[in-house]
C-alpha positions as CSV (number, residue, x, y, z in Angstrom):
1,M,-18.0,6.4,-5.5
2,A,-15.6,4.3,-7.6
3,K,-12.9,2.3,-5.8
4,I,-10.4,3.4,-8.4
5,E,-10.6,6.4,-10.6
6,L,-8.2,7.2,-13.5
7,K,-8.3,10.7,-15.0
8,D,-6.4,11.5,-18.2
9,L,-3.7,9.0,-17.4
10,R,-0.8,9.2,-19.7
11,V,2.4,7.0,-19.7
12,S,5.4,7.0,-21.9
13,F,8.7,5.2,-22.0
14,G,11.2,7.6,-23.2
15,A,9.8,9.1,-26.4
16,S,7.3,6.2,-26.9
17,P,3.7,6.9,-25.7
18,I,2.1,3.8,-24.1
19,I,-1.1,5.2,-22.5
20,T,-2.5,8.3,-24.2
21,G,-5.3,9.7,-22.0
22,V,-7.2,7.0,-20.2
23,N,-10.3,7.8,-18.1
24,L,-11.8,4.9,-16.2
25,S,-13.9,4.3,-13.1
26,I,-13.5,0.9,-11.4
27,P,-16.4,-0.1,-9.1
28,D,-15.8,-1.6,-5.7
29,R,-16.2,-5.3,-5.1
30,S,-16.3,-6.3,-8.8
31,I,-14.1,-7.7,-11.5
32,T,-13.1,-5.3,-14.2
33,A,-11.3,-6.9,-17.1
34,L,-8.8,-4.9,-19.2
35,M,-8.6,-6.6,-22.6
36,G,-7.1,-5.7,-25.9
37,P,-4.2,-6.7,-28.3
38,S,-0.7,-7.0,-27.1
39,G,0.9,-3.6,-26.7
40,S,-2.4,-1.8,-26.0
41,G,-1.3,-0.7,-22.5
42,K,-3.2,-3.1,-20.3
43,S,-0.3,-4.2,-18.1
44,T,1.1,-0.7,-17.9
45,I,-2.2,0.5,-16.3
46,L,-1.8,-2.2,-13.6
47,R,1.8,-1.1,-12.9
48,V,0.5,2.5,-12.4
49,L,-2.2,1.4,-10.0
50,N,0.3,0.2,-7.4
51,R,3.1,2.4,-8.6
52,L,5.4,-0.4,-9.8
53,I,5.8,1.9,-12.8
54,E,8.2,3.9,-10.7
55,L,10.7,1.1,-10.9
56,Y,11.2,2.0,-14.5
57,P,13.5,5.1,-14.7
58,E,12.5,5.8,-18.3
59,A,8.7,5.9,-17.5
60,K,6.9,9.2,-17.4
61,V,3.4,9.3,-15.9
62,S,0.9,12.2,-15.8
63,G,-2.7,12.4,-14.9
64,E,-4.5,11.5,-11.7
65,V,-5.3,8.1,-10.1
66,Y,-7.5,7.9,-7.0
67,L,-8.0,5.1,-4.5
68,D,-11.1,5.8,-2.4
69,G,-10.8,9.4,-3.5
70,Q,-7.2,9.8,-2.5
71,N,-4.5,10.5,-5.1
72,I,-2.2,7.5,-5.0
73,F,0.8,9.6,-5.9
74,D,0.3,11.4,-2.6
75,M,0.2,8.1,-0.6
76,N,3.0,6.3,1.2
77,V,4.0,3.8,-1.5
78,L,4.4,0.9,1.0
79,E,0.9,1.5,2.4
80,L,-0.5,1.7,-1.2
81,R,1.1,-1.6,-2.1
82,R,-0.3,-3.2,1.0
83,R,-3.8,-2.2,0.0
84,V,-3.2,-2.9,-3.7
85,Q,-1.6,-6.2,-4.3
86,M,-0.6,-7.8,-7.6
87,I,-0.1,-11.2,-9.1
88,F,1.7,-11.9,-12.4
89,Q,1.5,-14.0,-15.5
90,I,4.3,-16.4,-14.4
91,P,3.9,-17.7,-10.8
92,N,6.8,-16.3,-8.8
93,P,7.1,-17.9,-5.4
94,I,10.5,-18.1,-3.8
95,P,11.2,-21.8,-4.8
96,N,13.5,-22.8,-2.1
97,L,11.5,-21.2,0.7
98,S,8.7,-23.2,2.3
99,I,5.1,-22.8,1.5
100,F,4.5,-21.3,4.9
101,E,7.4,-18.8,4.6
102,N,6.3,-17.7,1.1
103,V,3.1,-16.4,2.5
104,A,4.5,-15.2,5.8
105,L,7.6,-13.4,4.6
106,G,5.8,-10.2,3.5
107,L,3.9,-10.0,6.8
108,K,7.1,-10.4,8.8
109,L,9.2,-7.9,6.7
110,N,6.5,-5.3,7.1
111,R,5.8,-6.1,10.7
112,L,2.1,-6.6,10.2
113,V,1.7,-9.3,12.8
114,R,2.5,-9.7,16.5
115,G,3.7,-13.2,17.5
116,R,3.8,-16.6,16.0
117,D,0.1,-17.4,16.6
118,E,-1.2,-14.4,14.7
119,L,1.2,-15.1,11.9
120,F,0.0,-18.7,11.6
121,E,-3.6,-17.6,11.5
122,R,-3.0,-15.0,8.8
123,V,-1.1,-17.5,6.7
124,K,-3.8,-20.1,7.2
125,S,-6.6,-17.7,6.3
126,A,-4.8,-16.6,3.2
127,L,-4.2,-20.2,2.0
128,E,-7.9,-21.0,2.7
129,K,-9.1,-18.0,0.7
130,A,-6.8,-19.1,-2.1
131,Q,-8.4,-22.5,-1.9
132,L,-5.0,-24.1,-1.3
133,W,-5.1,-24.9,2.4
134,D,-6.5,-28.4,2.1
135,D,-3.8,-29.3,-0.5
136,V,-0.8,-28.1,1.6
137,K,-1.8,-28.1,5.3
138,N,0.2,-31.2,6.1
139,R,3.3,-30.0,4.2
140,L,3.7,-26.3,5.0
141,D,7.5,-26.8,5.3
142,M,7.8,-28.2,1.8
143,P,9.7,-25.9,-0.7
144,A,7.2,-24.0,-2.8
145,G,9.1,-24.9,-5.9
146,K,7.8,-28.5,-5.6
147,L,4.1,-27.4,-6.1
148,S,2.5,-27.7,-9.4
149,G,2.2,-24.7,-11.6
150,G,-1.5,-24.1,-10.7
151,Q,-0.7,-24.5,-7.0
152,Q,2.2,-22.1,-7.3
153,Q,-0.1,-19.5,-8.8
154,R,-2.7,-20.0,-6.0
155,L,0.2,-19.7,-3.5
156,C,1.1,-16.3,-5.1
157,V,-2.6,-15.3,-4.6
158,A,-2.4,-16.4,-1.0
159,R,0.8,-14.4,-0.5
160,A,-1.1,-11.3,-1.8
161,L,-4.2,-12.1,0.3
162,A,-2.1,-12.3,3.5
163,F,-1.8,-8.5,3.3
164,E,-5.6,-8.3,3.4
165,P,-5.7,-6.0,0.4
166,E,-8.6,-4.0,-0.9
167,V,-7.6,-4.4,-4.5
168,L,-6.1,-7.3,-6.3
169,L,-4.4,-6.7,-9.7
170,A,-4.0,-9.8,-11.9
171,D,-1.8,-9.6,-15.0
172,E,-2.8,-12.5,-17.2
173,P,-2.7,-14.9,-14.2
174,T,-3.8,-18.0,-16.1
175,A,-1.8,-17.5,-19.3
176,N,0.5,-20.4,-18.4
177,L,-2.0,-22.7,-16.8
178,D,-3.9,-25.7,-18.1
179,P,-7.7,-25.5,-18.4
180,E,-8.3,-27.2,-15.1
181,N,-6.1,-24.8,-13.1
182,T,-7.5,-21.9,-15.1
183,A,-11.0,-22.8,-14.0
184,K,-9.8,-23.0,-10.4
185,V,-8.3,-19.5,-10.5
186,E,-11.3,-18.0,-12.2
187,A,-13.6,-19.6,-9.6
188,L,-11.3,-18.2,-6.9
189,F,-11.7,-14.7,-8.3
190,L,-15.4,-15.0,-8.3
191,E,-15.3,-15.7,-4.6
192,L,-12.8,-13.0,-3.8
193,K,-14.8,-10.2,-5.5
194,K,-17.3,-10.5,-2.6
195,E,-14.7,-8.7,-0.4
196,M,-12.4,-6.9,-2.7
197,T,-11.9,-5.2,-6.1
198,I,-10.2,-7.2,-8.8
199,V,-8.6,-5.7,-12.0
200,L,-7.9,-8.5,-14.4
201,V,-5.7,-8.1,-17.5
202,T,-6.5,-10.8,-20.0
203,H,-5.6,-11.5,-23.7
204,Y,-8.5,-14.0,-24.0
205,P,-12.0,-12.5,-24.5
206,P,-13.8,-15.6,-23.4
207,Q,-12.2,-15.3,-20.0
208,A,-13.3,-11.7,-19.7
209,A,-16.8,-12.8,-20.6
210,R,-16.8,-15.6,-18.0
211,V,-15.6,-13.8,-14.9
212,S,-15.8,-10.0,-15.2
213,D,-18.6,-7.6,-14.3
214,Y,-17.1,-4.8,-16.4
215,V,-14.8,-4.7,-19.4
216,A,-12.5,-1.9,-20.7
217,F,-11.3,-2.6,-24.3
218,L,-8.0,-0.9,-25.0
219,Y,-6.4,-0.3,-28.3
220,K,-3.1,1.6,-28.9
221,G,-3.1,3.1,-25.5
222,Q,-6.7,4.3,-25.3
223,I,-9.9,2.9,-24.0
224,V,-12.1,2.3,-27.1
225,E,-15.1,1.1,-25.1
226,W,-16.0,0.4,-21.4
227,G,-19.2,-1.0,-19.9
228,P,-20.9,-3.9,-18.3
229,T,-19.5,-7.2,-19.7
230,K,-22.8,-8.4,-21.2
231,D,-23.1,-5.1,-23.2
232,I,-19.5,-5.3,-24.5
233,F,-20.0,-8.8,-25.8
234,T,-23.6,-8.7,-27.0
235,K,-23.9,-5.2,-28.3
236,P,-20.5,-3.5,-28.7
237,R,-20.8,0.1,-29.8
238,H,-17.5,0.3,-31.6
239,E,-16.4,-1.6,-34.7
240,L,-12.9,-2.4,-33.2
241,T,-14.6,-3.9,-30.1
242,E,-16.8,-6.1,-32.2
243,K,-13.8,-7.3,-34.2
244,Y,-11.8,-8.1,-31.1
245,V,-14.5,-10.0,-29.2
246,T,-15.3,-12.0,-32.4
247,G,-11.7,-12.9,-33.0
248,R,-11.1,-10.8,-36.1
249,L,-8.6,-8.5,-34.3
250,Y,-5.6,-9.7,-32.5
């Protein structure tokens, strides 16, 4: 069974349709890349998957979305967001809060740990999984805003991982990083997929080719083509897909 299943998903903002009937199965413990030109609906799909879309009063959503066979719109939204975490294009740690508190805050607010020792172990584990522990273990009380951009993005990954999620949504997470830090985040995702499902929005086809197992190519609110990454890039079935992966469609 798919980890996530979208059935006839439709999203509009006011009178403007953004997603116009998307059907998609996302396998467990894999990286599925959503790629396509700007405005094709990639980020909107992510915001549906953890119901952040509900923060937009003008948004209208119809269709069905399932997580492990359960309709997410029937779930407690806080429980859903614990299981389905998200990181964004621009790193967004709380700059004046310490590195430790940036990771710990969500756990404390949601009362997910008992006692200081358990809190420390959860924070340490998250930083280790985000491949940041060795860089910061001797300065956990330093303000997060003093980290480099790449380190801040991995701190945001650690903050998400502290919840021990089943799904990680990543909305163009390397768009503002240099090649070295981009490579670190991509390597991190390849490790994380061993224990969770990752849905990656990217505007850069080579990134999808490097890290994903499956690709969904979106254009004007619809999925034009979906399949194993190798097939999408070596033998696309649709002319639009071929144009996009060869750089002739932006």
